[in-house]
Each structure stands twice: as C-alpha cells, then as structure tokens.
Biotite code that builds the C-alpha atoms (Angstrom):
import biotite.structure as struc

atoms = struc.array([
    struc.Atom([220.896, 181.405, 199.506], chain_id="A", res_id=1, res_name="VAL", atom_name="CA", element="C"),
    struc.Atom([217.838, 181.857, 201.724], chain_id="A", res_id=2, res_name="GLY", atom_name="CA", element="C"),
    struc.Atom([215.895, 178.889, 200.463], chain_id="A", res_id=3, res_name="THR", atom_name="CA", element="C"),
    struc.Atom([214.866, 175.765, 202.421], chain_id="A", res_id=4, res_name="ASP", atom_name="CA", element="C"),
    struc.Atom([212.989, 172.472, 202.055], chain_id="A", res_id=5, res_name="VAL", atom_name="CA", element="C"),
    struc.Atom([209.641, 174.276, 202.099], chain_id="A", res_id=6, res_name="ASN", atom_name="CA", element="C"),
    struc.Atom([210.683, 176.345, 199.074], chain_id="A", res_id=7, res_name="ASP", atom_name="CA", element="C"),
    struc.Atom([211.687, 173.166, 197.273], chain_id="A", res_id=8, res_name="MET", atom_name="CA", element="C"),
    struc.Atom([208.280, 171.691, 198.165], chain_id="A", res_id=9, res_name="GLU", atom_name="CA", element="C"),
    struc.Atom([206.561, 174.596, 196.483], chain_id="A", res_id=10, res_name="GLN", atom_name="CA", element="C"),
    struc.Atom([208.581, 173.997, 193.325], chain_id="A", res_id=11, res_name="ILE", atom_name="CA", element="C"),
    struc.Atom([207.754, 170.267, 193.586], chain_id="A", res_id=12, res_name="TYR", atom_name="CA", element="C"),
    struc.Atom([204.051, 171.131, 193.328], chain_id="A", res_id=13, res_name="LEU", atom_name="CA", element="C"),
    struc.Atom([204.743, 172.423, 189.841], chain_id="A", res_id=14, res_name="GLU", atom_name="CA", element="C"),
    struc.Atom([207.528, 170.148, 188.697], chain_id="A", res_id=15, res_name="SER", atom_name="CA", element="C"),
    struc.Atom([208.988, 166.744, 189.662], chain_id="A", res_id=16, res_name="GLU", atom_name="CA", element="C"),
    struc.Atom([212.430, 167.903, 188.542], chain_id="A", res_id=17, res_name="TYR", atom_name="CA", element="C"),
    struc.Atom([213.608, 169.142, 191.895], chain_id="A", res_id=18, res_name="VAL", atom_name="CA", element="C"),
    struc.Atom([215.720, 167.788, 194.739], chain_id="A", res_id=19, res_name="THR", atom_name="CA", element="C"),
    struc.Atom([216.016, 168.655, 198.408], chain_id="A", res_id=20, res_name="GLY", atom_name="CA", element="C"),
    struc.Atom([212.382, 167.841, 199.156], chain_id="A", res_id=21, res_name="VAL", atom_name="CA", element="C"),
    struc.Atom([210.924, 166.097, 202.229], chain_id="A", res_id=22, res_name="HIS", atom_name="CA", element="C"),
    struc.Atom([211.449, 162.400, 202.803], chain_id="A", res_id=23, res_name="GLN", atom_name="CA", element="C"),
    struc.Atom([207.749, 161.706, 202.180], chain_id="A", res_id=24, res_name="VAL", atom_name="CA", element="C"),
    struc.Atom([208.396, 162.651, 198.557], chain_id="A", res_id=25, res_name="HIS", atom_name="CA", element="C"),
    struc.Atom([211.427, 160.295, 198.425], chain_id="A", res_id=26, res_name="ARG", atom_name="CA", element="C"),
    struc.Atom([213.802, 163.169, 199.060], chain_id="A", res_id=27, res_name="GLY", atom_name="CA", element="C"),
    struc.Atom([216.485, 163.606, 201.679], chain_id="A", res_id=28, res_name="SER", atom_name="CA", element="C"),
    struc.Atom([215.156, 166.668, 203.399], chain_id="A", res_id=29, res_name="GLY", atom_name="CA", element="C"),
    struc.Atom([217.302, 169.556, 204.482], chain_id="A", res_id=30, res_name="ASP", atom_name="CA", element="C"),
    struc.Atom([220.750, 169.415, 202.836], chain_id="A", res_id=31, res_name="PRO", atom_name="CA", element="C"),
    struc.Atom([222.371, 171.817, 205.344], chain_id="A", res_id=32, res_name="ALA", atom_name="CA", element="C"),
    struc.Atom([223.530, 169.081, 207.761], chain_id="A", res_id=33, res_name="PRO", atom_name="CA", element="C"),
    struc.Atom([225.147, 167.273, 204.864], chain_id="A", res_id=34, res_name="PHE", atom_name="CA", element="C"),
    struc.Atom([226.869, 170.433, 203.692], chain_id="A", res_id=35, res_name="THR", atom_name="CA", element="C"),
    struc.Atom([228.196, 170.958, 207.228], chain_id="A", res_id=36, res_name="ALA", atom_name="CA", element="C"),
    struc.Atom([229.348, 167.314, 207.429], chain_id="A", res_id=37, res_name="TYR", atom_name="CA", element="C"),
    struc.Atom([231.219, 167.764, 204.183], chain_id="A", res_id=38, res_name="GLY", atom_name="CA", element="C"),
    struc.Atom([232.829, 170.914, 205.555], chain_id="A", res_id=39, res_name="ALA", atom_name="CA", element="C"),
    struc.Atom([233.954, 168.935, 208.577], chain_id="A", res_id=40, res_name="LEU", atom_name="CA", element="C"),
    struc.Atom([235.760, 166.502, 206.267], chain_id="A", res_id=41, res_name="GLN", atom_name="CA", element="C"),
    struc.Atom([237.402, 169.395, 204.505], chain_id="A", res_id=42, res_name="ALA", atom_name="CA", element="C"),
    struc.Atom([238.429, 171.019, 207.787], chain_id="A", res_id=43, res_name="LEU", atom_name="CA", element="C"),
    struc.Atom([239.990, 167.739, 208.954], chain_id="A", res_id=44, res_name="MET", atom_name="CA", element="C"),
    struc.Atom([241.955, 167.390, 205.704], chain_id="A", res_id=45, res_name="ALA", atom_name="CA", element="C"),
    struc.Atom([243.118, 171.034, 206.025], chain_id="A", res_id=46, res_name="SER", atom_name="CA", element="C"),
    struc.Atom([244.192, 170.556, 209.624], chain_id="A", res_id=47, res_name="LEU", atom_name="CA", element="C"),
    struc.Atom([246.118, 167.449, 208.644], chain_id="A", res_id=48, res_name="ASN", atom_name="CA", element="C"),
    struc.Atom([247.863, 169.165, 205.762], chain_id="A", res_id=49, res_name="ARG", atom_name="CA", element="C"),
    struc.Atom([248.787, 172.358, 207.645], chain_id="A", res_id=50, res_name="LYS", atom_name="CA", element="C"),
    struc.Atom([249.204, 171.263, 211.270], chain_id="A", res_id=51, res_name="LEU", atom_name="CA", element="C"),
    struc.Atom([249.958, 167.593, 210.894], chain_id="A", res_id=52, res_name="GLY", atom_name="CA", element="C"),
    struc.Atom([246.852, 166.280, 212.638], chain_id="A", res_id=53, res_name="HIS", atom_name="CA", element="C"),
    struc.Atom([243.127, 166.055, 211.893], chain_id="A", res_id=54, res_name="GLU", atom_name="CA", element="C"),
    struc.Atom([241.923, 166.250, 215.490], chain_id="A", res_id=55, res_name="GLU", atom_name="CA", element="C"),
    struc.Atom([239.218, 168.902, 215.579], chain_id="A", res_id=56, res_name="VAL", atom_name="CA", element="C"),
    struc.Atom([239.271, 168.842, 219.345], chain_id="A", res_id=57, res_name="GLY", atom_name="CA", element="C"),
    struc.Atom([242.743, 170.343, 219.340], chain_id="A", res_id=58, res_name="LYS", atom_name="CA", element="C"),
    struc.Atom([241.809, 173.187, 217.010], chain_id="A", res_id=59, res_name="ALA", atom_name="CA", element="C"),
    struc.Atom([240.472, 176.694, 217.458], chain_id="A", res_id=60, res_name="SER", atom_name="CA", element="C"),
    struc.Atom([238.010, 177.811, 214.786], chain_id="A", res_id=61, res_name="ILE", atom_name="CA", element="C"),
    struc.Atom([236.538, 181.242, 214.072], chain_id="A", res_id=62, res_name="ALA", atom_name="CA", element="C"),
    struc.Atom([233.225, 180.979, 212.232], chain_id="A", res_id=63, res_name="ILE", atom_name="CA", element="C"),
    struc.Atom([231.816, 183.919, 210.302], chain_id="A", res_id=64, res_name="GLN", atom_name="CA", element="C"),
    struc.Atom([228.083, 183.431, 209.702], chain_id="A", res_id=65, res_name="GLY", atom_name="CA", element="C"),
    struc.Atom([225.599, 181.438, 211.695], chain_id="A", res_id=66, res_name="LEU", atom_name="CA", element="C"),
    struc.Atom([222.961, 180.691, 209.087], chain_id="A", res_id=67, res_name="GLY", atom_name="CA", element="C"),
    struc.Atom([221.567, 177.210, 208.666], chain_id="A", res_id=68, res_name="HIS", atom_name="CA", element="C"),
    struc.Atom([224.853, 175.626, 207.532], chain_id="A", res_id=69, res_name="ILE", atom_name="CA", element="C"),
    struc.Atom([227.083, 177.705, 209.795], chain_id="A", res_id=70, res_name="GLY", atom_name="CA", element="C"),
    struc.Atom([225.093, 176.687, 212.889], chain_id="A", res_id=71, res_name="MET", atom_name="CA", element="C"),
    struc.Atom([225.154, 173.023, 211.792], chain_id="A", res_id=72, res_name="GLU", atom_name="CA", element="C"),
    struc.Atom([228.929, 173.275, 211.503], chain_id="A", res_id=73, res_name="LEU", atom_name="CA", element="C"),
    struc.Atom([229.163, 174.826, 214.993], chain_id="A", res_id=74, res_name="VAL", atom_name="CA", element="C"),
    struc.Atom([227.179, 171.892, 216.336], chain_id="A", res_id=75, res_name="LYS", atom_name="CA", element="C"),
    struc.Atom([229.499, 169.303, 214.670], chain_id="A", res_id=76, res_name="LEU", atom_name="CA", element="C"),
    struc.Atom([232.619, 171.072, 215.826], chain_id="A", res_id=77, res_name="LEU", atom_name="CA", element="C"),
    struc.Atom([231.383, 171.407, 219.382], chain_id="A", res_id=78, res_name="LYS", atom_name="CA", element="C"),
    struc.Atom([230.584, 167.694, 219.538], chain_id="A", res_id=79, res_name="GLU", atom_name="CA", element="C"),
    struc.Atom([234.264, 167.061, 218.700], chain_id="A", res_id=80, res_name="ARG", atom_name="CA", element="C"),
    struc.Atom([235.597, 169.479, 221.296], chain_id="A", res_id=81, res_name="GLY", atom_name="CA", element="C"),
    struc.Atom([236.783, 172.389, 219.171], chain_id="A", res_id=82, res_name="ALA", atom_name="CA", element="C"),
    struc.Atom([237.380, 175.903, 220.629], chain_id="A", res_id=83, res_name="LYS", atom_name="CA", element="C"),
    struc.Atom([234.864, 178.083, 218.821], chain_id="A", res_id=84, res_name="LEU", atom_name="CA", element="C"),
    struc.Atom([234.619, 181.831, 218.076], chain_id="A", res_id=85, res_name="TYR", atom_name="CA", element="C"),
    struc.Atom([231.480, 183.035, 216.275], chain_id="A", res_id=86, res_name="VAL", atom_name="CA", element="C"),
    struc.Atom([230.079, 186.107, 214.662], chain_id="A", res_id=87, res_name="ALA", atom_name="CA", element="C"),
    struc.Atom([226.912, 187.035, 212.849], chain_id="A", res_id=88, res_name="ASP", atom_name="CA", element="C"),
    struc.Atom([224.905, 190.172, 212.172], chain_id="A", res_id=89, res_name="LEU", atom_name="CA", element="C"),
    struc.Atom([221.952, 188.427, 213.822], chain_id="A", res_id=90, res_name="ASN", atom_name="CA", element="C"),
    struc.Atom([222.633, 188.714, 217.530], chain_id="A", res_id=91, res_name="GLN", atom_name="CA", element="C"),
    struc.Atom([220.027, 186.089, 218.394], chain_id="A", res_id=92, res_name="ALA", atom_name="CA", element="C"),
    struc.Atom([222.037, 183.461, 216.434], chain_id="A", res_id=93, res_name="LEU", atom_name="CA", element="C"),
    struc.Atom([225.180, 184.480, 218.265], chain_id="A", res_id=94, res_name="VAL", atom_name="CA", element="C"),
    struc.Atom([223.451, 184.211, 221.589], chain_id="A", res_id=95, res_name="ASP", atom_name="CA", element="C"),
    struc.Atom([222.236, 180.758, 220.713], chain_id="A", res_id=96, res_name="HIS", atom_name="CA", element="C"),
    struc.Atom([225.683, 179.558, 219.735], chain_id="A", res_id=97, res_name="ALA", atom_name="CA", element="C"),
    struc.Atom([227.151, 180.902, 222.946], chain_id="A", res_id=98, res_name="VAL", atom_name="CA", element="C"),
    struc.Atom([224.436, 179.408, 225.198], chain_id="A", res_id=99, res_name="ALA", atom_name="CA", element="C"),
    struc.Atom([223.993, 176.054, 223.393], chain_id="A", res_id=100, res_name="GLU", atom_name="CA", element="C"),
    struc.Atom([227.528, 175.321, 222.178], chain_id="A", res_id=101, res_name="TYR", atom_name="CA", element="C"),
    struc.Atom([229.800, 177.308, 224.447], chain_id="A", res_id=102, res_name="GLY", atom_name="CA", element="C"),
    struc.Atom([231.181, 179.456, 221.671], chain_id="A", res_id=103, res_name="ALA", atom_name="CA", element="C"),
    struc.Atom([232.894, 182.817, 222.299], chain_id="A", res_id=104, res_name="GLU", atom_name="CA", element="C"),
    struc.Atom([231.163, 185.801, 220.639], chain_id="A", res_id=105, res_name="ALA", atom_name="CA", element="C"),
    struc.Atom([233.211, 188.147, 218.424], chain_id="A", res_id=106, res_name="VAL", atom_name="CA", element="C"),
    struc.Atom([232.223, 191.321, 216.636], chain_id="A", res_id=107, res_name="ARG", atom_name="CA", element="C"),
    struc.Atom([231.305, 190.665, 212.947], chain_id="A", res_id=108, res_name="PRO", atom_name="CA", element="C"),
    struc.Atom([233.960, 193.121, 211.781], chain_id="A", res_id=109, res_name="ASP", atom_name="CA", element="C"),
    struc.Atom([236.652, 191.456, 213.897], chain_id="A", res_id=110, res_name="GLU", atom_name="CA", element="C"),
    struc.Atom([236.022, 187.721, 213.435], chain_id="A", res_id=111, res_name="ILE", atom_name="CA", element="C"),
    struc.Atom([238.630, 187.361, 210.689], chain_id="A", res_id=112, res_name="HIS", atom_name="CA", element="C"),
    struc.Atom([241.239, 188.863, 212.996], chain_id="A", res_id=113, res_name="GLN", atom_name="CA", element="C"),
    struc.Atom([240.988, 186.149, 215.665], chain_id="A", res_id=114, res_name="VAL", atom_name="CA", element="C"),
    struc.Atom([244.199, 184.229, 216.349], chain_id="A", res_id=115, res_name="SER", atom_name="CA", element="C"),
    struc.Atom([242.583, 180.879, 215.593], chain_id="A", res_id=116, res_name="ALA", atom_name="CA", element="C"),
    struc.Atom([243.902, 177.864, 213.738], chain_id="A", res_id=117, res_name="ASP", atom_name="CA", element="C"),
    struc.Atom([241.036, 178.141, 211.221], chain_id="A", res_id=118, res_name="VAL", atom_name="CA", element="C"),
    struc.Atom([238.945, 180.984, 209.862], chain_id="A", res_id=119, res_name="PHE", atom_name="CA", element="C"),
    struc.Atom([235.693, 179.557, 208.481], chain_id="A", res_id=120, res_name="ALA", atom_name="CA", element="C"),
    struc.Atom([233.754, 182.049, 206.336], chain_id="A", res_id=121, res_name="PRO", atom_name="CA", element="C"),
    struc.Atom([230.186, 180.723, 206.202], chain_id="A", res_id=122, res_name="CYS", atom_name="CA", element="C"),
    struc.Atom([228.289, 183.893, 205.259], chain_id="A", res_id=123, res_name="ALA", atom_name="CA", element="C"),
    struc.Atom([228.237, 185.798, 201.947], chain_id="A", res_id=124, res_name="LEU", atom_name="CA", element="C"),
    struc.Atom([230.918, 186.114, 199.285], chain_id="A", res_id=125, res_name="GLU", atom_name="CA", element="C"),
    struc.Atom([234.103, 188.167, 199.322], chain_id="A", res_id=126, res_name="GLY", atom_name="CA", element="C"),
    struc.Atom([235.121, 187.526, 202.919], chain_id="A", res_id=127, res_name="ALA", atom_name="CA", element="C"),
    struc.Atom([238.788, 187.459, 201.929], chain_id="A", res_id=128, res_name="ILE", atom_name="CA", element="C"),
    struc.Atom([239.633, 190.727, 200.167], chain_id="A", res_id=129, res_name="ASN", atom_name="CA", element="C"),
    struc.Atom([242.262, 193.383, 200.048], chain_id="A", res_id=130, res_name="GLU", atom_name="CA", element="C"),
    struc.Atom([241.140, 194.826, 203.370], chain_id="A", res_id=131, res_name="ASP", atom_name="CA", element="C"),
    struc.Atom([240.675, 191.594, 205.369], chain_id="A", res_id=132, res_name="THR", atom_name="CA", element="C"),
    struc.Atom([243.594, 189.577, 203.984], chain_id="A", res_id=133, res_name="LEU", atom_name="CA", element="C"),
    struc.Atom([246.352, 191.571, 205.767], chain_id="A", res_id=134, res_name="PRO", atom_name="CA", element="C"),
    struc.Atom([244.452, 191.176, 209.032], chain_id="A", res_id=135, res_name="GLN", atom_name="CA", element="C"),
    struc.Atom([244.088, 187.375, 208.907], chain_id="A", res_id=136, res_name="LEU", atom_name="CA", element="C"),
    struc.Atom([245.804, 185.598, 211.772], chain_id="A", res_id=137, res_name="LYS", atom_name="CA", element="C"),
    struc.Atom([244.502, 182.051, 210.996], chain_id="A", res_id=138, res_name="ALA", atom_name="CA", element="C"),
    struc.Atom([246.752, 179.415, 209.507], chain_id="A", res_id=139, res_name="LYS", atom_name="CA", element="C"),
    struc.Atom([243.846, 177.914, 207.480], chain_id="A", res_id=140, res_name="ILE", atom_name="CA", element="C"),
    struc.Atom([240.836, 179.327, 205.658], chain_id="A", res_id=141, res_name="VAL", atom_name="CA", element="C"),
    struc.Atom([238.120, 176.677, 205.327], chain_id="A", res_id=142, res_name="CYS", atom_name="CA", element="C"),
    struc.Atom([234.451, 177.536, 205.205], chain_id="A", res_id=143, res_name="GLY", atom_name="CA", element="C"),
    struc.Atom([231.201, 176.998, 203.326], chain_id="A", res_id=144, res_name="THR", atom_name="CA", element="C"),
    struc.Atom([230.543, 180.493, 201.884], chain_id="A", res_id=145, res_name="ALA", atom_name="CA", element="C"),
    struc.Atom([230.537, 180.714, 198.072], chain_id="A", res_id=146, res_name="ASN", atom_name="CA", element="C"),
    struc.Atom([233.141, 182.849, 196.301], chain_id="A", res_id=147, res_name="ASN", atom_name="CA", element="C"),
    struc.Atom([235.155, 183.570, 199.461], chain_id="A", res_id=148, res_name="GLN", atom_name="CA", element="C"),
    struc.Atom([237.999, 185.181, 197.580], chain_id="A", res_id=149, res_name="LEU", atom_name="CA", element="C"),
    struc.Atom([237.387, 188.639, 196.172], chain_id="A", res_id=150, res_name="ALA", atom_name="CA", element="C"),
    struc.Atom([239.701, 187.717, 193.267], chain_id="A", res_id=151, res_name="SER", atom_name="CA", element="C"),
    struc.Atom([242.073, 185.062, 192.035], chain_id="A", res_id=152, res_name="ALA", atom_name="CA", element="C"),
    struc.Atom([244.929, 187.283, 193.098], chain_id="A", res_id=153, res_name="ALA", atom_name="CA", element="C"),
    struc.Atom([243.755, 187.040, 196.713], chain_id="A", res_id=154, res_name="ILE", atom_name="CA", element="C"),
    struc.Atom([244.083, 183.261, 196.505], chain_id="A", res_id=155, res_name="GLY", atom_name="CA", element="C"),
    struc.Atom([247.621, 183.551, 195.252], chain_id="A", res_id=156, res_name="GLU", atom_name="CA", element="C"),
    struc.Atom([248.476, 185.968, 198.008], chain_id="A", res_id=157, res_name="GLU", atom_name="CA", element="C"),
    struc.Atom([247.150, 183.633, 200.640], chain_id="A", res_id=158, res_name="LEU", atom_name="CA", element="C"),
    struc.Atom([249.327, 180.932, 199.108], chain_id="A", res_id=159, res_name="HIS", atom_name="CA", element="C"),
    struc.Atom([252.402, 183.253, 199.125], chain_id="A", res_id=160, res_name="ARG", atom_name="CA", element="C"),
    struc.Atom([251.817, 184.037, 202.802], chain_id="A", res_id=161, res_name="ARG", atom_name="CA", element="C"),
    struc.Atom([251.565, 180.338, 203.758], chain_id="A", res_id=162, res_name="GLY", atom_name="CA", element="C"),
    struc.Atom([247.856, 180.492, 204.704], chain_id="A", res_id=163, res_name="ILE", atom_name="CA", element="C"),
    struc.Atom([246.186, 177.282, 203.502], chain_id="A", res_id=164, res_name="LEU", atom_name="CA", element="C"),
    struc.Atom([242.907, 177.944, 201.675], chain_id="A", res_id=165, res_name="HIS", atom_name="CA", element="C"),
    struc.Atom([240.440, 175.151, 201.047], chain_id="A", res_id=166, res_name="ALA", atom_name="CA", element="C"),
    struc.Atom([238.496, 176.066, 197.845], chain_id="A", res_id=167, res_name="PRO", atom_name="CA", element="C"),
    struc.Atom([234.865, 176.784, 198.677], chain_id="A", res_id=168, res_name="ASP", atom_name="CA", element="C"),
    struc.Atom([233.256, 174.553, 196.045], chain_id="A", res_id=169, res_name="TYR", atom_name="CA", element="C"),
    struc.Atom([235.193, 171.541, 197.394], chain_id="A", res_id=170, res_name="VAL", atom_name="CA", element="C"),
    struc.Atom([234.355, 172.372, 200.975], chain_id="A", res_id=171, res_name="VAL", atom_name="CA", element="C"),
    struc.Atom([230.633, 172.994, 200.489], chain_id="A", res_id=172, res_name="ASN", atom_name="CA", element="C"),
    struc.Atom([229.948, 170.165, 198.049], chain_id="A", res_id=173, res_name="ALA", atom_name="CA", element="C"),
    struc.Atom([228.307, 167.887, 200.623], chain_id="A", res_id=174, res_name="GLY", atom_name="CA", element="C"),
    struc.Atom([224.805, 169.223, 200.206], chain_id="A", res_id=175, res_name="GLY", atom_name="CA", element="C"),
    struc.Atom([224.910, 168.905, 196.416], chain_id="A", res_id=176, res_name="ALA", atom_name="CA", element="C"),
    struc.Atom([226.409, 165.420, 196.675], chain_id="A", res_id=177, res_name="MET", atom_name="CA", element="C"),
    struc.Atom([223.531, 164.383, 198.985], chain_id="A", res_id=178, res_name="ASN", atom_name="CA", element="C"),
    struc.Atom([220.654, 165.652, 196.932], chain_id="A", res_id=179, res_name="VAL", atom_name="CA", element="C"),
    struc.Atom([222.174, 164.264, 193.715], chain_id="A", res_id=180, res_name="SER", atom_name="CA", element="C"),
    struc.Atom([221.526, 160.800, 195.061], chain_id="A", res_id=181, res_name="LEU", atom_name="CA", element="C"),
    struc.Atom([217.769, 161.449, 195.214], chain_id="A", res_id=182, res_name="GLU", atom_name="CA", element="C"),
    struc.Atom([217.609, 161.057, 191.455], chain_id="A", res_id=183, res_name="ILE", atom_name="CA", element="C"),
    struc.Atom([218.156, 157.286, 191.405], chain_id="A", res_id=184, res_name="ASP", atom_name="CA", element="C"),
    struc.Atom([216.690, 156.493, 194.811], chain_id="A", res_id=185, res_name="GLY", atom_name="CA", element="C"),
    struc.Atom([218.077, 158.026, 197.989], chain_id="A", res_id=186, res_name="TYR", atom_name="CA", element="C"),
    struc.Atom([220.246, 156.054, 200.399], chain_id="A", res_id=187, res_name="ASN", atom_name="CA", element="C"),
    struc.Atom([221.629, 157.905, 203.412], chain_id="A", res_id=188, res_name="ARG", atom_name="CA", element="C"),
    struc.Atom([224.509, 155.556, 204.043], chain_id="A", res_id=189, res_name="GLU", atom_name="CA", element="C"),
    struc.Atom([225.652, 155.905, 200.434], chain_id="A", res_id=190, res_name="ARG", atom_name="CA", element="C"),
    struc.Atom([225.377, 159.674, 200.681], chain_id="A", res_id=191, res_name="ALA", atom_name="CA", element="C"),
    struc.Atom([227.519, 159.808, 203.807], chain_id="A", res_id=192, res_name="MET", atom_name="CA", element="C"),
    struc.Atom([230.212, 157.661, 202.147], chain_id="A", res_id=193, res_name="ARG", atom_name="CA", element="C"),
    struc.Atom([230.212, 159.992, 199.154], chain_id="A", res_id=194, res_name="LEU", atom_name="CA", element="C"),
    struc.Atom([230.450, 163.073, 201.313], chain_id="A", res_id=195, res_name="ILE", atom_name="CA", element="C"),
    struc.Atom([233.440, 161.652, 203.161], chain_id="A", res_id=196, res_name="ARG", atom_name="CA", element="C"),
    struc.Atom([235.269, 161.577, 199.865], chain_id="A", res_id=197, res_name="SER", atom_name="CA", element="C"),
    struc.Atom([235.609, 165.370, 200.164], chain_id="A", res_id=198, res_name="ILE", atom_name="CA", element="C"),
    struc.Atom([238.591, 164.710, 202.448], chain_id="A", res_id=199, res_name="TYR", atom_name="CA", element="C"),
    struc.Atom([240.454, 162.868, 199.704], chain_id="A", res_id=200, res_name="HIS", atom_name="CA", element="C"),
    struc.Atom([239.314, 165.251, 197.011], chain_id="A", res_id=201, res_name="ASN", atom_name="CA", element="C"),
    struc.Atom([240.859, 168.088, 198.953], chain_id="A", res_id=202, res_name="LEU", atom_name="CA", element="C"),
    struc.Atom([244.055, 166.149, 199.503], chain_id="A", res_id=203, res_name="GLU", atom_name="CA", element="C"),
    struc.Atom([244.364, 165.882, 195.699], chain_id="A", res_id=204, res_name="LYS", atom_name="CA", element="C"),
    struc.Atom([243.850, 169.629, 195.425], chain_id="A", res_id=205, res_name="VAL", atom_name="CA", element="C"),
    struc.Atom([246.536, 170.306, 198.020], chain_id="A", res_id=206, res_name="PHE", atom_name="CA", element="C"),
    struc.Atom([248.915, 167.865, 196.324], chain_id="A", res_id=207, res_name="ASP", atom_name="CA", element="C"),
    struc.Atom([248.531, 169.612, 192.967], chain_id="A", res_id=208, res_name="LEU", atom_name="CA", element="C"),
    struc.Atom([248.908, 173.010, 194.615], chain_id="A", res_id=209, res_name="SER", atom_name="CA", element="C"),
    struc.Atom([252.183, 171.994, 196.092], chain_id="A", res_id=210, res_name="ARG", atom_name="CA", element="C"),
    struc.Atom([253.382, 170.302, 192.950], chain_id="A", res_id=211, res_name="GLN", atom_name="CA", element="C"),
    struc.Atom([252.689, 173.347, 190.753], chain_id="A", res_id=212, res_name="LEU", atom_name="CA", element="C"),
    struc.Atom([253.335, 175.956, 193.474], chain_id="A", res_id=213, res_name="ASP", atom_name="CA", element="C"),
    struc.Atom([249.998, 177.649, 192.820], chain_id="A", res_id=214, res_name="VAL", atom_name="CA", element="C"),
    struc.Atom([247.109, 178.395, 195.102], chain_id="A", res_id=215, res_name="SER", atom_name="CA", element="C"),
    struc.Atom([244.726, 175.585, 196.020], chain_id="A", res_id=216, res_name="PRO", atom_name="CA", element="C"),
    struc.Atom([241.999, 177.571, 194.269], chain_id="A", res_id=217, res_name="GLN", atom_name="CA", element="C"),
    struc.Atom([243.879, 177.494, 190.997], chain_id="A", res_id=218, res_name="ARG", atom_name="CA", element="C"),
    struc.Atom([244.715, 173.824, 191.462], chain_id="A", res_id=219, res_name="ALA", atom_name="CA", element="C"),
    struc.Atom([241.021, 172.966, 192.120], chain_id="A", res_id=220, res_name="ALA", atom_name="CA", element="C"),
    struc.Atom([240.033, 174.912, 189.026], chain_id="A", res_id=221, res_name="ASP", atom_name="CA", element="C"),
    struc.Atom([242.490, 172.906, 186.935], chain_id="A", res_id=222, res_name="GLN", atom_name="CA", element="C"),
    struc.Atom([241.139, 169.619, 188.248], chain_id="A", res_id=223, res_name="ILE", atom_name="CA", element="C"),
    struc.Atom([237.551, 170.669, 187.629], chain_id="A", res_id=224, res_name="ALA", atom_name="CA", element="C"),
    struc.Atom([238.306, 171.942, 184.120], chain_id="A", res_id=225, res_name="GLU", atom_name="CA", element="C"),
    struc.Atom([240.086, 168.667, 183.249], chain_id="A", res_id=226, res_name="ALA", atom_name="CA", element="C"),
    struc.Atom([237.115, 166.655, 184.434], chain_id="A", res_id=227, res_name="ARG", atom_name="CA", element="C"),
    struc.Atom([234.664, 168.798, 182.486], chain_id="A", res_id=228, res_name="ILE", atom_name="CA", element="C"),
    struc.Atom([236.755, 168.370, 179.331], chain_id="A", res_id=229, res_name="GLU", atom_name="CA", element="C"),
    struc.Atom([236.953, 164.615, 179.837], chain_id="A", res_id=230, res_name="ALA", atom_name="CA", element="C"),
    struc.Atom([233.233, 164.120, 180.411], chain_id="A", res_id=231, res_name="ILE", atom_name="CA", element="C"),
    struc.Atom([232.420, 166.306, 177.409], chain_id="A", res_id=232, res_name="SER", atom_name="CA", element="C"),
    struc.Atom([234.169, 163.755, 175.145], chain_id="A", res_id=233, res_name="LYS", atom_name="CA", element="C"),
    struc.Atom([232.055, 160.826, 176.326], chain_id="A", res_id=234, res_name="LEU", atom_name="CA", element="C"),
    struc.Atom([229.390, 159.493, 173.990], chain_id="A", res_id=235, res_name="LYS", atom_name="CA", element="C"),
    struc.Atom([226.233, 158.963, 176.062], chain_id="A", res_id=236, res_name="LEU", atom_name="CA", element="C"),
    struc.Atom([223.419, 156.590, 175.057], chain_id="A", res_id=237, res_name="PRO", atom_name="CA", element="C"),
    struc.Atom([220.505, 158.066, 173.146], chain_id="A", res_id=238, res_name="LEU", atom_name="CA", element="C"),
    struc.Atom([218.115, 159.913, 175.444], chain_id="A", res_id=239, res_name="GLY", atom_name="CA", element="C"),
    struc.Atom([220.800, 160.728, 178.004], chain_id="A", res_id=240, res_name="ARG", atom_name="CA", element="C"),
    struc.Atom([222.324, 164.189, 178.252], chain_id="A", res_id=241, res_name="THR", atom_name="CA", element="C"),
])
C-alpha cells in the first residue's frame, strides 16, 4: 500500500530481485491498470453469476476508495457504460472522478449503503464488518481492497443473506499475475491472457461455494490450500526452490 514504480526503482538500485519496475529495465511498469483489469474480469463473472449477465453497462457500481487502482477501475467501468457512485476521503480524487468520468459523489460513510448492484471496496481492510454489513444494499461485493471482511463469520453472513462476495485475493490478483511474468521475459499479450483467467478462477470458486453451501471466501481458501499442498509435494530440480 502506498508504493509505486518509483519505489520499486529505488529497490532495483540495490537488488535485481524486484518486479514492477520501468519498461527500460525490462519491467512492465505500473501494475495498477492490470490489477483494475483483473477486477473487471471478476466483476463480470460476479454479475453473470448473480444477475445472469456480464454486461457492465447495465450495472450500477459503488466504489469505495479512489487510489491508484480504484481510479483505474472507475476508468474501465466508465468506458463500458456503468453507472458509478464514488467515495474517498480525498475530495480532490472524488472531484476528478465526477468531472472526468461522470460519477456521482457519495459521502465516505454512506457509500456502502448505496442501492447499487455492486459494492466495490477498493480502500483499506475491514470494509465489511458488523456495523456495515446490515446496511449493505448491494447484491454483490467485488473490490480490490485486501482483507475486506472483518472476520470469516462476516463472509458466512453475507452468504446467508444472499449477497455474493468475490474473495479479494482472487479479484485483485491481476497486478501480481502481471509482474510475475517479468521474471522470464515480459510479454504484455501473455499477461493480459493470464489476467483474463480471473473470470474462470472465480467461476470455480462460486461453483464450489454453491456445492458446499459455504461462503465464496471459504471456498477460495479451500482451493488455495489444496493447490499449496499439491505444489509442496513436487520434487523440483536442484537449484530451484
């Protein structure tokens, strides 16, 4: 949180073991647009699962947090015709989103109460908690903030109430996917293909959630834990860890 390409460049001066650097150093630059693009894929998958369509232009979306990734997401959603509500503690960012992208400004302490199809938490952790959960009016929670749920119990309560939650580490994986490809030689087209797989990854999470009748967060954790266990049993060549 709060770092950018320039910070990575400073690290690069001391160590080559860093990603997210400028293209001149064979990096991919700022990962925020790729994180936002991945979130778009997740949002489309969520719309399709909950509302039966993936047309962003037919959706209303309330975005909490207009940092680098949040603003990139606003841009992508506006390009596709979504109805946007935005909130941030920084009024200048709100003013920019209103003027540049036609968003409707909402008070930061009220954004989660908007009667939108989607609530997208893109700020700090704990956006969905015991206080905000009863006030949610959205059908879907899908945003890029880390640790959106104050507890696992909150995720189960969302599931019980029929509010579809897209787990944060699936939604915001696009940036990490992108910079991971810098290691073996970056290719933007390959990166975009990989990021589009977030849609199908989330479908698998939703399928398991429905099959087990548990929250998508718990389903995602089970999938992740199974993958970690499987990879831990692989015998890698000498020199590889």
